[in-house]
DRENVEXPA-339232 format. One record per residue: x negated, y negated, z negated of N, C-alpha, C in turn. Coordinates in steps of 0.001 Angstrom, whole numbers, padded with zeros to 6 digits, always signed. Last residue first. Layout:
BEGIN
XYZXYZXYZ...
This chain:
BEGIN
-041179+009325+027466-042401+009335+028281-042691+010713+028850-039141+009156+025748-038779+009490+027136-039993+009529+028047-040228+008399+023365-039567+009708+023412-039190+010109+024816-041392+005854+024008-042180+006956+023479-041519+008309+023705-039362+004204+024875-040497+004445+025764-041328+005651+025324-037708+004172+022676-037189+004675+023942-038321+005012+024905-039219+002883+020706-039000+004328+020609-038529+004921+021937-039059+000218+021509-040341+000897+021432-040162+002414+021503-036272-000162+021305-036948-000388+022586-038324+000294+022613-035891+000371+018579-035230+001187+019604-035928+001035+020953-037450-001661+017335-037708-000244+017090-037128+000634+018193-036274-004033+018238-037682-003753+018544-037981-002268+018407-033728-003703+017091-033897-003869+018546-035320-003507+018956-034350-003643+014354-033761-002474+015009-033918-002538+016520-035276-006242+013964-036176-005117+013700-035666-003865+014410-032921-007593+014514-034063-007782+015407-035109-006695+015206-031404-006816+012325-030978-006420+013675-032143-006550+014652-032786-008116+010295-032728-006652+010315-032333-006136+011694-032264-010769+010975-033641-010284+010971-033683-008754+011017-029560-010960+010531-030048-011069+011899-031474-010533+012000-028513-008517+008060-028986-009830+008495-029442-009780+009943-025889-007024+006055-026959-006965+007054-027307-008373+007518-023725-007461+004534-025005-007456+003840-026185-007215+004785-021522-007154+006068-021878-008528+005718-023219-008596+004989-022558-004501+008337-021740-005076+007268-022194-006498+006987-022491-002155+011108-022978-003333+010411-022010-003812+009332-023915+000750+012531-022710+000067+012051-023113-000974+011012-024971+002821+015084-025364+001685+014252-024079+000970+013821-025372+006133+015936-024390+005105+015578-024997+004070+014635-026285+007995+018549-026901+007235+017465-025960+006084+017128-024428+011000+019312-024863+009627+019566-025566+009072+018330-024600+014287+020848-024178+013347+019828-024560+011934+020228-025253+016274+022686-026297+015353+022231-025910+014546+020999-023031+017739+023382-024276+018447+023082-025314+017550+022404-021030+015798+023779-020770+016953+022909-022051+017673+022504-020786+013532+025260-021916+013609+024316-021761+014789+023357-018730+012711+026897-019738+013600+027449-020957+013746+026560-016656+011309+025887-017829+010532+026295-018909+011385+026954-014888+013354+025203-014484+012363+026199-015681+011592+026742-016327+014638+023204-016009+015372+024438-015647+014390+025547-016303+012596+021353-017581+012978+021953-017375+013838+023201-013610+012574+020727-014219+011360+021273-015535+011701+021955-013262+015069+019614-012621+014782+020902-013186+013526+021552-014708+014967+017129-015129+015831+018236-014531+015472+019583-015662+013269+014814-014706+012875+015854-014997+013662+017128-017622+013322+012901-016343+013984+012584-015254+013613+013595-019963+012397+014048-019150+011472+013278-017753+011999+012973-021996+013581+015477-020644+013608+016055-019605+012853+015237-025282+012208+015545-024384+013360+015617-023014+013024+016147-026570+009842+013071-026592+010555+014346-025485+011601+014384-026468+006793+011560-025774+008086+011564-025872+008709+012952-029398+005252+010047-028210+005235+010901-027536+006603+010787-031885+003395+008578-030894+004446+008321-029676+004249+009215-035222+002812+009106-033876+002409+009533-032920+003586+009376-037960+003132+008814-037146+002868+007626-035749+002399+007944-039637+003884+010871-039207+002492+010836-038380+002137+009593-040325+006567+010562-041336+005632+011070-040953+004158+010914-038074+007846+009428-039428+008157+008950-040445+007091+009354-035839+006739+010832-035947+006671+009372-037399+006836+008912-036424+007201+013510-036069+005855+013069-036224+005700+011562-036757+009967+013445-037913+009110+013718-037633+007671+013263-034126+010772+012953-035193+011125+012002-036417+010227+012192-032860+009835+015263-032502+009295+013953-033584+009570+012919-033947+011500+017207-034227+010064+017250-033948+009430+015890-032853+013952+016373-034312+013779+016488-034683+012303+016451-030128+013512+016597-030695+013786+015272-032208+013580+015271-029762+013228+019371-029569+012072+018490-030180+012289+017109-032008+014412+021812-031057+014746+020750-030976+013608+019739-032279+012648+024855-032942+013077+023626-031890+013321+022545-031590+011704+027340-031024+012992+026918-031654+013524+025638-031568+008272+026660-031485+009282+027723-030883+010578+027193-030765+007606+023671-031982+007432+024444-032041+008567+025459-027532+006193+023031-028437+007335+023165-029678+006915+023924-025197+004587+020735-026120+004613+021870-026805+005980+021950-022551+002728+019367-023155+004040+019580-023995+004023+020846-021689+000372+016988-022289+000543+018312-022946+001912+018378-019332-001480+015184-019914-000159+015421-020456-000097+016841-017454-003402+014049-018897-003556+014026-019640-002242+014146-014753-003344+016480-015270-003210+015125-016797-003283+015193-013722-005763+018995-014332-004524+018546-014545-004530+017031-011869-006995+021819-012311-007091+020432-012749-005727+019919-013232-006282+025142-012155-006586+024200-012729-006672+022785-015322-005491+026629-014525-006573+027193-013411-007005+026248-016722-003280+026036-017234-004535+025507-016523-005739+026102-016174-000014+025068-015644-001098+025893-016072-002417+025262-018799+002507+024892-017724+001666+024391-017291+000621+025387-022301+003140+024577-020942+003639+024757-019921+002653+024189-025356+002938+026323-024489+002338+025315-023048+002743+025616-028524+004357+026783-027106+004436+027156-026284+003871+026006-031726+003410+027752-030729+003430+026682-029328+003447+027269-033471+003001+029736-033621+004266+029023-032564+004446+027939-033222+000450+030713-032622+001532+031498-032703+002898+030806-032327-002242+028858-033290-001133+028833-032677+000056+029568-030435-004119+028583-031186-004130+029844-032249-003039+029904-029411-003807+026018-028572-003451+027174-029330-003413+028501-030736-004616+023742-031068-003289+024282-030388-002988+025613-029914-007095+022909-031324-006789+022840-031723-005460+023440-027172-007052+023046-027900-007908+023983-029380-007562+024038-026625-005388+020850-026324-004929+022208-027115-005733+023237-027420-007104+018733-028043-005801+018918-027850-005300+020345-025653-009199+019088-027089-009459+019206-027830-008146+019459-023277-007830+018567-023512-008391+019902-024983-008720+020128-023538-007186+015860-023430-006112+016847-023750-006625+018249-023558-009781+014773-024719-008904+014609-024708-007795+015664-020971-010563+015513-022122-011326+015998-023395-010487+015888-019468-008763+014051-019521-008615+015500-020632-009440+016124-019885-009752+011477-020307-008383+011799-020418-008193+013304-018756-012347+011753-020149-012148+011341-020657-010778+011783-016072-011859+012483-016948-012650+013346-018415-012378+013032-015173-010407+010256-015130-009812+011593-016084-010544+012538-015486-012371+008292-016246-011118+008216-016312-010466+009589-013612-014219+009165-015025-014609+009114-015922-013379+009039-011273-012727+008862-011660-013217+010202-013136-013605+010243-011273-012308+006087-011379-011176+007015-011821-011631+008393-013158-014074+003721-012148-014142+004765-012333-013043+005790-014623-014319+001408-015308-014556+002688-014315-014758+003828-012615-013800-000451-013441-014999-000592-014142-015337+000722-011624-011324+000387-010765-012508+000448-011567-013802+000365-013834-009678-000140-013325-009805+001227-012477-011071+001362-013961-009971-002947-015094-010377-002111-014643-010601-000663-011502-008826-003649-011773-010233-003973-012908-010779-003107-012025-006233-002855-011029-007006-002107-011178-008492-002402-013868-005544-004836-014264-005541-003436-013312-006353-002575-012224-005656-007068-013334-006607-006967-013862-006682-005536-010552-003497-006456-009993-004842-006557-011059-005908-006448-012406-001450-006687-011820-001741-005379-011214-003139-005373-012772-001507-009448-013889-001830-008568-013418-002174-007167-010234-000642-010142-010642-002000-010517-011866-002443-009714-010410+001925-009114-009419+001009-008551-009754-000431-008918-012392+003009-010786-012626+002883-009353-011675+001896-008704-011038+002927-013256-012289+002184-013083-012596+001970-011600-008812+004644-012673-008628+003244-013058-009895+002427-012832-007719+006878-010918-009104+006456-011085-009116+004969-011416-004849+008368-012579-005488+007533-011564-006932+007198-011942-003857+011660-013296-004418+010404-013789-005148+009649-012684-000960+013089-011568-002210+013107-012320-002700+011714-012671+000382+012060-008456+000374+013044-009543-000981+013040-010244+001234+010092-006557+000175+009829-007530+000231+010774-008725+003388+010166-004892+002077+010478-004303+000919+010318-005285+005523+009500-006503+005661+010640-005611+004311+011104-005071+004875+007059-007621+004692+008276-008424+004713+009521-007552+005369+004650-006357+004236+005447-005872+004042+006789-006588+008367+006180-005147+007008+005717-004887+006628+004677-005939+010351+008780-006539+010062+007355-006372+008589+007129-006043+010873+011429-007096+010982+011000-005710+010578+009553-005484+008736+013413-009190+009730+012338-009043+009699+011740-007644+008293+016801-008411+007644+015499-008511+008700+014413-008317+010472+018954-010299+009866+018481-009058+009177+017143-009305+011562+019382-012704+010820+020499-012113+010159+020110-010799+011435+017121-015403+011821+017354-014016+010953+018463-013434+010403+016560-017852+011238+017750-017747+011768+018000-016331+008932+014142-017564+008261+015390-017914+009103+016622-017640+008725+011499-016261+009823+012460-016091+009326+013886-016335+006209+010250-017108+007540+009733-017459+008630+010806-017398+003763+011229-016272+003801+010447-017487+005169+009991-017921+003309+012912-014256+003565+011532-013864+003707+010629-015079+001580+015915-013327+002054+014965-014323+002250+013585-013759+002372+017249-010068+001771+017326-011398+002343+016279-012316+001509+018019-006677+002508+017839-007733+001833+017968-009090+000571+016967-003472+000129+017366-004804+001239+017075-005799+002044+016246-001282+000994+017240-001091+000538+017805-002429+005564+015755-001316+004240+015458-001870+003260+016594-001636+007439+014990+001473+007117+016079+000557+005721+015841-000001+009658+012432+002320+008266+012796+002095+008133+013921+001077+012118+011296+002633+011733+012351+003574+010387+012995+003239+012350+009319+000731+013454+010286+000843+013104+011468+001735+010174+007694+001071+010202+008565-000102+011307+009621-000008+010391+005925+003150+009832+007238+003453+009954+008209+002278+011175+003485+002179+012228+004374+002677+011718+005777+002998+008854+002100+001668+009537+002736+000548+010579+003747+001023+006138+002506+003868+007497+002038+003656+008161+002819+002525+002790+002217+002536+003851+002887+003292+005216+002328+002948-000488+002297+002355+000567+001295+002264+001695+001797+003156-002585+004443+000604-001605+004333+001688-000692+003165+001380-006114+004756-000225-004675+004761-000453-003859+004688+000816-009093+004823-002296-008395+004667-001028-006907+004661-001290-012139+006023-003727-010966+005144-003760-010380+005021-002363-014511+007373-003599-013447+007974-004402-012236+007073-004564-016883+004681-003853-016417+005920-003248-015370+006542-004173-015775+001284-004573-016505+002518-004879-016019+003679-004020-015451-001227-001894-015141-000608-003175-015967+000641-003421-015590-002576+000511-016732-002665-000396-016436-002112-001794-013945-002482+002611-013388-003129+001417-014424-003216+000304-015278-001024+004509-015257-002482+004663-014488-003216+003571-015539+001576+002423-016191+001064+003637-016101-000461+003662-014094+002539+000292-015545+002485+000162-016275+001980+001394-011355+002918+000469-011848+001771-000267-013330+001530-000146-009315+003565+003353-010295+003988+002367-010874+002759+001700-005856+003980+004354-007131+003265+004265-008052+003909+003245-002992+004066+006413-003899+004794+005524-005268+004112+005533+000149+002938+006645-001211+002509+006977-002146+003133+005956+003239+003800+007955+002232+004100+006942+000867+003690+007456+004837+002471+009839+005453+003175+008707+004461+003451+007589+004934-000571+011525+004078+000524+011048+004708+001155+009812+006866-002594+011570+006929-001512+012558+006088-000314+012123+006935-004945+010030+007603-003743+009523+007657-002580+010494+005641-007315+010471+006803-007027+011320+007504-005728+010938+003494-007249+008649+004591-008192+008442+005837-007838+009253+001178-005978+008481+002363-005122+008480+003631-005961+008382-001861-006734+010034-000621-007255+009459+000505-006235+009599-005331-007171+009845-004237-006213+010011-003005-006808+009352-008501-008210+011026-007175-008578+010517-006107-007540+010860-011273-006306+009960-010490-006763+011104-009079-007075+010613-012359-005587+007565-013266-006115+008588-012521-006698+009779-010347-004698+005960-011384-005501+005341-012324-006132+006339-009810-001942+007925-009298-002710+006786-010436-003387+006035-011201-000423+009900-010804-001805+010152-010399-002583+008911-011699+002243+009576-012791+001417+010089-012437-000059+010208-009257+003318+008547-010527+003501+007838-011611+002525+008272-006569+003378+009213-007261+002099+009176-008628+002154+008529-004471+005160+011019-005703+005379+010265-006510+004088+010337-000949+004937+010936-002217+004350+011372-003346+004760+010424+002064+006097+012222+001074+006246+011160-000277+005784+011699+005356+005683+012983+004026+005215+013343+003100+005255+012128+008039+007410+014407+007327+007133+013171+005889+006763+013545+009787+006031+017180+008845+006979+016613+008305+006488+015272+011531+004950+019197+011956+005172+017814+011096+006244+017127+010606+004120+021587+010999+005530+021500+011406+005932+020087+010099+001414+021103+010889+001810+022274+011429+003225+022135+008376+001511+018877+009724+000942+018772+010628+001427+019896+006102+002684+020022+006761+003324+018877+008192+002817+018722+005484+000759+021963+005832+002125+022367+006576+002838+021250+004883-001408+020329+005983-001511+021302+006444-000132+021744+002660-000420+018969+003904-000689+018231+005095-000815+019166+000770-000283+021027+001177+000939+020325+002508+000726+019612+000491-002988+021612+001016-002083+022634+001522-000785+022003-000578-003868+019211+000646-004485+019749+001301-003557+020761-002919-002404+018924-001766-002065+018088-000478-002709+018584-005224-001189+020670-004264-002257+020955-002981-001945+020178-008046-000306+018702-006791+000078+019335-005897-001143+019536-011358-001179+019363-010175-001460+018552-008928-001069+019344-014410+000654+019494-013245+000106+020184-012088-000090+019194-016503+001949+018333-016201+000614+017831-015022-000039+018530-017134+004553+019007-017381+003506+019995-017225+002089+019447-016710+005913+016493-017785+006274+017421-018124+005100+018338-014520+005195+015109-015767+005232+014342-016949+005672+015209-012154+002987+016458-012940+004199+016650-014237+004138+015848-009429+001763+014654-010750+001476+015189-011568+002739+015302-006969+002940+014144-007000+001535+014545-008343+001163+015158-005683+006043+015299-006682+005312+014531-006756+003882+015047-002276+007216+015255-003450+006675+015937-004408+006019+014944+000561+008882+015978-000487+008864+014952-001798+008429+015597+003930+009010+016162+002763+008497+016885+001695+008226+015827+006525+011380+015943+005441+010641+015295+004360+010240+016279+008404+012885+017234+008849+012096+016079+007794+011112+015607+009508+014530+020083+008471+013673+019521+009044+012821+018396+011423+015926+021385+010997+016454+020081+009976+015567+019390+011678+014610+023816+012782+014494+022852+012403+015004+021465+008382+013144+024343+009518+013972+024712+010590+013891+023633+005521+011591+025599+006644+011510+024659+007834+012285+025204+003623+011522+027544+003626+012692+026650+004822+012708+025706+003824+009121+028850+004274+010313+029563+004360+011538+028653+002600+007336+027098+004067+007296+027260+004597+008554+027941-000112+008163+027462+000550+008184+026156+002064+008233+026319-000739+007635+030095-000620+009029+029676+000139+009123+028361-000909+004874+029858+000095+005458+030750+000330+006912+030391-003109+004526+028195-001774+004247+027661-000666+004797+028555-005909+005904+027524-005034+005932+028689-003586+005762+028212-008396+004004+025753-007271+004926+025785-006447+004788+027067-011951+003918+026285-010654+003264+026112-009509+004232+026415-014501+004820+026702-013771+005387+025584-012410+004767+025369-016089+004062+028818-015755+003046+027815-015082+003622+026573-016577+006486+030271-017647+005519+029992-017309+004611+028812-014172+008035+030312-015483+008658+030088-016542+007656+029663-011226+007086+028547-012126+006893+029679-013517+007403+029344-009272+009584+026829-009989+008313+026909-010869+008282+028146-005945+011069+026308-007373+011047+026666-007937+009637+026736-003896+011958+023641-004059+010998+024726-005544+010874+025047-002728+015080+022886-003832+014163+022643-003994+013256+023859+000239+016365+021416-000527+016023+022602-001572+014994+022234+001507+019075+019421+001003+017709+019587+000234+017577+020887+003886+020855+017403+003115+020689+018641+002604+019252+018717+004336+023069+014700+004291+021685+015166+003462+021644+016447+004559+025478+013456+004889+025410+014877+005079+023967+015339+003551+025576+010954+004914+025061+011095+005379+024976+012542+000953+026757+011161+001856+027090+010055+003310+026725+010327-000341+025832+013499-000323+027253+013158+000780+027589+012166+000077+023108+013410+000413+023824+014642+000501+025324+014387-000997+022439+010965+000460+022420+011117+000899+023167+012375-003727+022682+011654-003146+023528+010609-001634+023590+010737-004011+020682+013546-004270+022068+013932-003629+023026+012928-003441+018510+011827-002541+018819+012949-002754+020247+013453-005614+018569+010020-004247+018782+009534-003256+019119+010647-007658+018073+012030-007576+019349+011321-006215+019581+010656-007148+015394+012962-007073+016560+013845-006895+017870+013081-007476+013621+010799-006207+013696+011522-006096+015025+012272-009989+014110+009957-008979+013905+008916-007575+013869+009504-011534+014023+012219-011036+015332+011794-010035+015238+010650-010402+011084+013998-011299+011754+013059-010702+013117+012713-009438+010283+017388-009189+010621+015985-010331+011357+015291-009437+009539+019997-010260+008745+019098-010332+009340+017690-007597+010871+021439-008943+011444+021429-009891+010652+020538-004485+010742+019544-005452+010296+020547-006797+011007+020405-001048+011943+019453-002224+011355+018835-003255+011073+019925+002256+012724+018939+001311+012190+019921+000173+011526+019150+004069+015614+017978+003277+014460+017594+002417+014028+018773+007165+017194+017371+006068+016940+018305+005397+015623+017937+008578+019736+015215+008378+018356+015648+007166+018256+016573+008731+022304+014240+009345+022025+015536+009155+020602+016024+008649+021373+010835+008630+022441+011839+009374+022030+013105+007601+017917+010167+008224+019217+009898+008185+020165+011077+005736+015476+008620+005963+016163+009898+006434+017590+009646+005259+014513+006025+006333+013938+006828+006694+014761+008065+003148+015776+004736+004330+015440+003961+005507+014965+004775+001082+016079+006496+001699+017296+005955+002983+017013+005198+000610+013317+007066+000802+014301+008127+001548+015526+007608+000323+012078+004535+001326+011624+005490+001630+012698+006537-001724+013552+003310-000439+013358+002629+000664+012953+003600-003789+013265+005163-003221+014586+004911-001852+014477+004242-004279+010520+004830-003777+011029+006107-003160+012409+005951-005235+010483+002146-004075+009683+002561-003443+010233+003840-007499+012078+002309-006363+012528+001507-005099+011775+001899-008992+010374+004015-008708+011766+004395-007519+012304+003625-009327+008012+002623-008414+008017+003768-008071+009437+004199-009315+008792-000933-009960+008380+000317-008930+008426+001442-007818+009299-003192-009275+009326-003314-009992+008780-002088-005094+006917-003531-005622+008259-003312-007143+008200-003494-002204+005018-004447-003650+005221-004458-004009+006687-004272+000301+003435-002595-000059+004599-003412-001558+004801-003311+002337+000663-002285+000969+001153-002182+000780+002323-003132+005234-000020-000271+004612+000280-001559+003207+000789-001300+007384-002291+001540+006237-001394+001437+005830-001183-000020+009241-004195+001461+009714-002886+001930+008599-001838+001875+008043-006536+000783+008522-005694-000320+009105-004366+000152+005419-006670+003308+006576-007184+002575+006974-006211+001470+001983-007163+003809+003088-006210+003702+004199-006784+002830-000528-008159+004510+000682-008944+004794+001922-008057+004789-002736-006892+003624-002093-006313+004797-000832-007073+005222-003294-008401+001388-004312-008311+002435-003709-007793+003741-000989-007896-000107-001233-009245+000405-002265-009228+001531-001343-005201-000712-000170-005626+000045-000385-007007+000648-003693-005377-002225-003684-004621-000971-002509-005050-000109-002832-006856-004459-003926-007357-003607-003903-006693-002236-000976-005087-005540-000507-006337-004947-001571-006957-004054-002698-003095-006488-001648-002763-005501-001204-004038-004773-004050-004612-008358-004776-004198-007152-003787-003742-006077-002024-004922-010274-002591-006109-009630-003329-005736-008353-001652-002302-011110-000563-002971-010386-001069-004213-009664-004035-001941-012497-003781-001142-011297-002690-001794-010448-003554-003735-014601-004647-003988-013669-004511-003182-012382-001312-002593-015900-001260-003955-015364-002334-004183-014306-002286-000063-016641-001114-000182-015763-001066-001560-015111-004383-000708-018391-004647-000011-017129-003502-000188-016151-002918-001962-020431-004019-002666-019763-004313-002042-018400-001210+000079-021267-000647-001076-020563-001728-001883-019848-002953+001829-022595-002235+002268-021400-001735+001085-020585-003823+000110-024633-004797+000825-023797-004153+001270-022486-001501-000810-025962-002262-001724-025105-003238-001005-024181+001207+001599-025722+000138+000899-026414-000699+000088-025426+003007+003169-024507+003373+001756-024612+002329+000965-025382+001953+005656-022049+002200+005157-023390+002560+003691-023362+001164+006144-019488+001162+007275-020422+001359+006812-021855+000682+004229-017580+002017+004840-017627+002068+006078-018517-002843+004880-017430-001678+004054-017097-000383+004864-017092-004851+005590-020131-004181+006229-019000-002916+005450-018652-006887+002789-021084-006442+004164-021240-005808+004690-019969-009302+000523-021805-008457+001012-020711-008160+002488-020877-011127-000400-023611-009795-001020-023651-008825-000453-022619-013813+000045-023617-013003+000804-024556-011569+000310-024646-015699-001128-021943-014903-001985-022824-014153-001218-023902-016959+000549-020166-017659+000198-021403-016794-000554-022404-015266+000853-017979-015701+002040-018714-016314+001705-020069-014945-001807-017161-013778-000977-017465-014171+000206-018337-017558-002569-016670-016812-003232-017734-015580-002427-018136-018162-000903-014441-018873-000756-015718-018097-001370-016870-016397-001885-012469-016371-000475-012873-016991-000311-014255-017171-004581-012347-015788-004237-012670-015678-002792-013150-019863-004363-011573-019520-004958-012862-018106-004577-013287-019642-003306-009012-020276-002511-010063-019914-003044-011444-018411-005570-007865-017765-004250-007812-018324-003361-008917-020176-007655-008110-018933-007708-008880-018198-006370-008899-022122-007254-006250-022433-006884-007638-021177-006870-008497-020980-005731-003242-021067-006926-004083-021311-006504-005536-023096-003009-002040-021819-003581-002458-022040-004926-003152-024475-000903+000249-024749-002149-000472-023416-002840-000745-023194+001133+001594-024060+001472+000469-024375+000250-000385-020267+001624+002892-021111+000467+002638-021943+000756+001389-020200+004575+004862-019859+003887+003613-020759+002672+003504-019973+004850+007658-019846+006010+006771-019465+005551+005374-020353+002371+008648-019115+003037+009043-018897+004316+008242-022911+001691+007808-021775+001164+007057-020433+001758+007461-025586+002195+008331-024624+003307+008344-023352+002924+007590-027982+000754+008278-027017+000510+009344-026036+001677+009457-030307-000544+006189-029140+000343+006192-028141-000094+007256-033762-000385+005959-032630-001121+006517-031473-000146+006672-036483-000632+003606-035528+000139+004405-034368-000753+004837-039898-001388+003312-038525-001887+003228-037613-001056+004130
């Protein structure tokens, strides 16, 4: 029997309704290309895609000042916002928590558009952000505050209340990477301070891979340059991508079957309740931490005094994380993610640049029994590999 604890990468185990929604869409012969005709095939797709847009807005408590644009994943969503909104000479403040989906576009803009950015550092042991440093980095050229809501390495949750106050105080554009939190941790756009919330569908929303999107303010359409241009099905003779959202960000044919699967995943999240999911996943994480924290051979990373995502990163002394991960899989049937998790600055901050970490991440499809197996395995293994 294998145990899957790599849910921060993707939830491999999905609700059966997700697969059913995808299959029924493809097998029914009733779903065409949305907004590409007035026949039922096209209208069926348009209606169902619109329903999932509304599901996302309701899950995020987003008012009518927001629109939802679908993408393939959070990486594309973040690239669209970063490259589409940030112009030459602007200054950006971001954090050491960020994924390469944020960092690499910023490095690219720094070369191409002379965009500058500062990275807010984190504490060596806990990985928590230095908010005093954050405010000190803001200057007159600063236009954008770009932060991840939940670290995919430490599981730390960003203090969005504090981040939003800073953004408001300095009148900054606020872009959030919600890859690790949407569906697992309550998020609200009700106050209208966040300008764009980027998300992926295949993690805690339990949707198919190849789904994701952006919930963004409609007013951004006047400033936003589309990353991709192409067919929209309506304004064929326009030489530019239509300026209206969501068309501005949805050139080409949408992944209708995937989006319907995402809708089924959101139904599952709503049925269980985001707060209940957060409690369940964190209960599993806390049991895991309690079972290993007294082992002097195990190093645990993160802040455990505040709310967290269901992610725990550890190491067995100085043993390479990939080596330990291989043994966990080969000898115990436990699947985790070793290495650097596409978050290089976080590992530099934690001092794990050479070793990486062993990341355990939990979902609603994990059980207490599985966690207990992992605790036993790690404790046994720690004695073997450090002997």
